[in-house]
N, C-alpha and C positions, 0 to 999 in steps of 0.2 A: 531681837529682829524683826527685819522695815517685811511685807512682804511687796513681792514685780509689781509693778504694774504693769497691764497688762494691754493692749491694744489691737486694736479692732485688724489684721489685713491687707481689707477692701479699704477700709474710708476710711480709717487710723485715730479712728472715735474712742477715746480710752476707753476700757471697761470692768465699773465700777460689779463689785459681789449683787448687786438690786437688780441689774439681769443676766440674761440668760444667754451669757456664754459656751459657743458652739465652735466642737475643735475640730479641723480635717488634717488629718495629715504632720500635726502639729500646728496646726498654722494656729487660730483662734478669730472667729467672725463676730460683728453682734444679730441679734436674730434677725435682723433687715440683711447687714448683707449675705447670708449663708442662704434665709432663702434666693433672694435673689440668684444666686450663684450654683446653688449645688439643689440638688434633688435623691428623693427616694425612688432605686428599682424596685418598683415589685412587685417583681421575682425571686430580688434575696434576700431583699427587703437594706439593702445596705443603701448611702452618700454616694455620689458622682457626682463628679461637677456636668454639670445642668447642658455641654456642650458632648460630656460619654454617655448621654445614653439615646436613647433611640423607641421616639413614638407609634406605636404601636397602632394607628385608629382601631381599626375591625374590635378591638380590645380596651381600646378606650385607657391606655398604661405607655406606662413607661421602666424600662427595662435596662440592664445595662447591655459591651456590647458582650462579653463572657456570657450570660446568659441567652440574652441574640441565638449566640452561636454554639451553642450548648442545650439550648430546651424549647427550642425550633425552626422550624426549615420553614423555608419557602414560595410558598406556591409558584407552581413553572406559568400556570397562565395568565395568571390576574399581580404576581410577585407581591401578594400581601402576607406575610411569618404567619403562620399561624405552631397554636403548640404541635408540640410532635405527638402526642395525643393524640389535635385529634386530623392525620395527617391526615389522605384517604392513598391511594395510588390509582393511578391508571395506568392507559400504555399511551407511544406519543405513536409517528406517525408509522414510525421503522421499530414497530415494540419496544421499546426502552421503554422498563420502568421510569413514569418519574412522577415528582409530589403532587396532589392537588389537593384543595381545598377544597370546601362542602361541594362548594353555591357553586366553582368548576365540574368537581366531579358531575353539575347535572346534567354537562354541552356531551359527551361518554352515551356510554349505547353498553350493557350489561348482558353481559357470555350465559345463554344459557344453559351452558356446558357444563365449562369451567372460571364462571361466577368472575372473572376477570373485563374494569373497562377498555373499552377500543372509541376508540377514532369514527367516527361511521362511514369515513371514505375501507377497512377496516371489520366489517363489518358487513354477513352475511344472512337474507329474512327465508326464512326455512317452516315454514304450516304458522304461520303467528311471530312467531322467535328469532331472536338472531344469539347470535354465534358466529364466533371469532371467524379466521379464516382457519385457524387451526383443525378449531373444534368441527367448524363447516367440513371442512377436508376432510376429519376421518371420521366423522359421527353420519352424515349428513349427508353424500352421496357427490361428495367431491369440489375441490377448485370455483369450480364454472357453473355460472345457473345461467339462460339467457340472455339478460342484461349483459355479460362478455361480450354475449354470443354474436357474432360481428358477419358465416360466410351459408347465412342465412340459403342460400341458390341450390345448399347439400342435398334442402327438401322440398325444391319442388320436385312437383311429379312428373312433369315435357316439360318441355324446352322451348316451353315459349316465353308470352311476355305476361302474360297472364294466368296461369298458371296457377291453383292451387296451389298453396305452405300447407304437407301433412308429418304437424307434429305433434306426438303422443311416446313417450316410454314404450321401449323398449322390452316385449319378458318371456324370458327362455321356459319355458316347461325341460326337465328329464324325463324322463319317461324311463 
């Protein structure tokens, strides 16, 4: 019985037994054409057409669409894809939880009470430590501090233009 001849799907070259013959989905390729048209997904370790792979610059690897979708998450801030086990979570301006990479997490403040990460606009400082608005309101004297207060006239001692302001804490003692 005579063996059927095989030809490279891409270049049409006859494939002989002494050549490295590559197969993808029932089609045969010479080694050169296969390497030109296919690449290895470094996550699932399968070969795919080069057009179906995504190069992740931060990891310097190529992954297939399925692995990208199942094993990676896109950073909300820089749009890089990060392995799911490396992703961190922070809160956006509206306090919605968002995925961020380790580098972008540096743009957020850490709340010393709840341990969450928040944008600076959503943070309050108290005693050299930072707190999210919710923790600040619950545990550190309310939502408003002097940075947001704009009715300073209430604190003037007299109704004169140059009168001094009297600002301090009011202490109530029970007898």
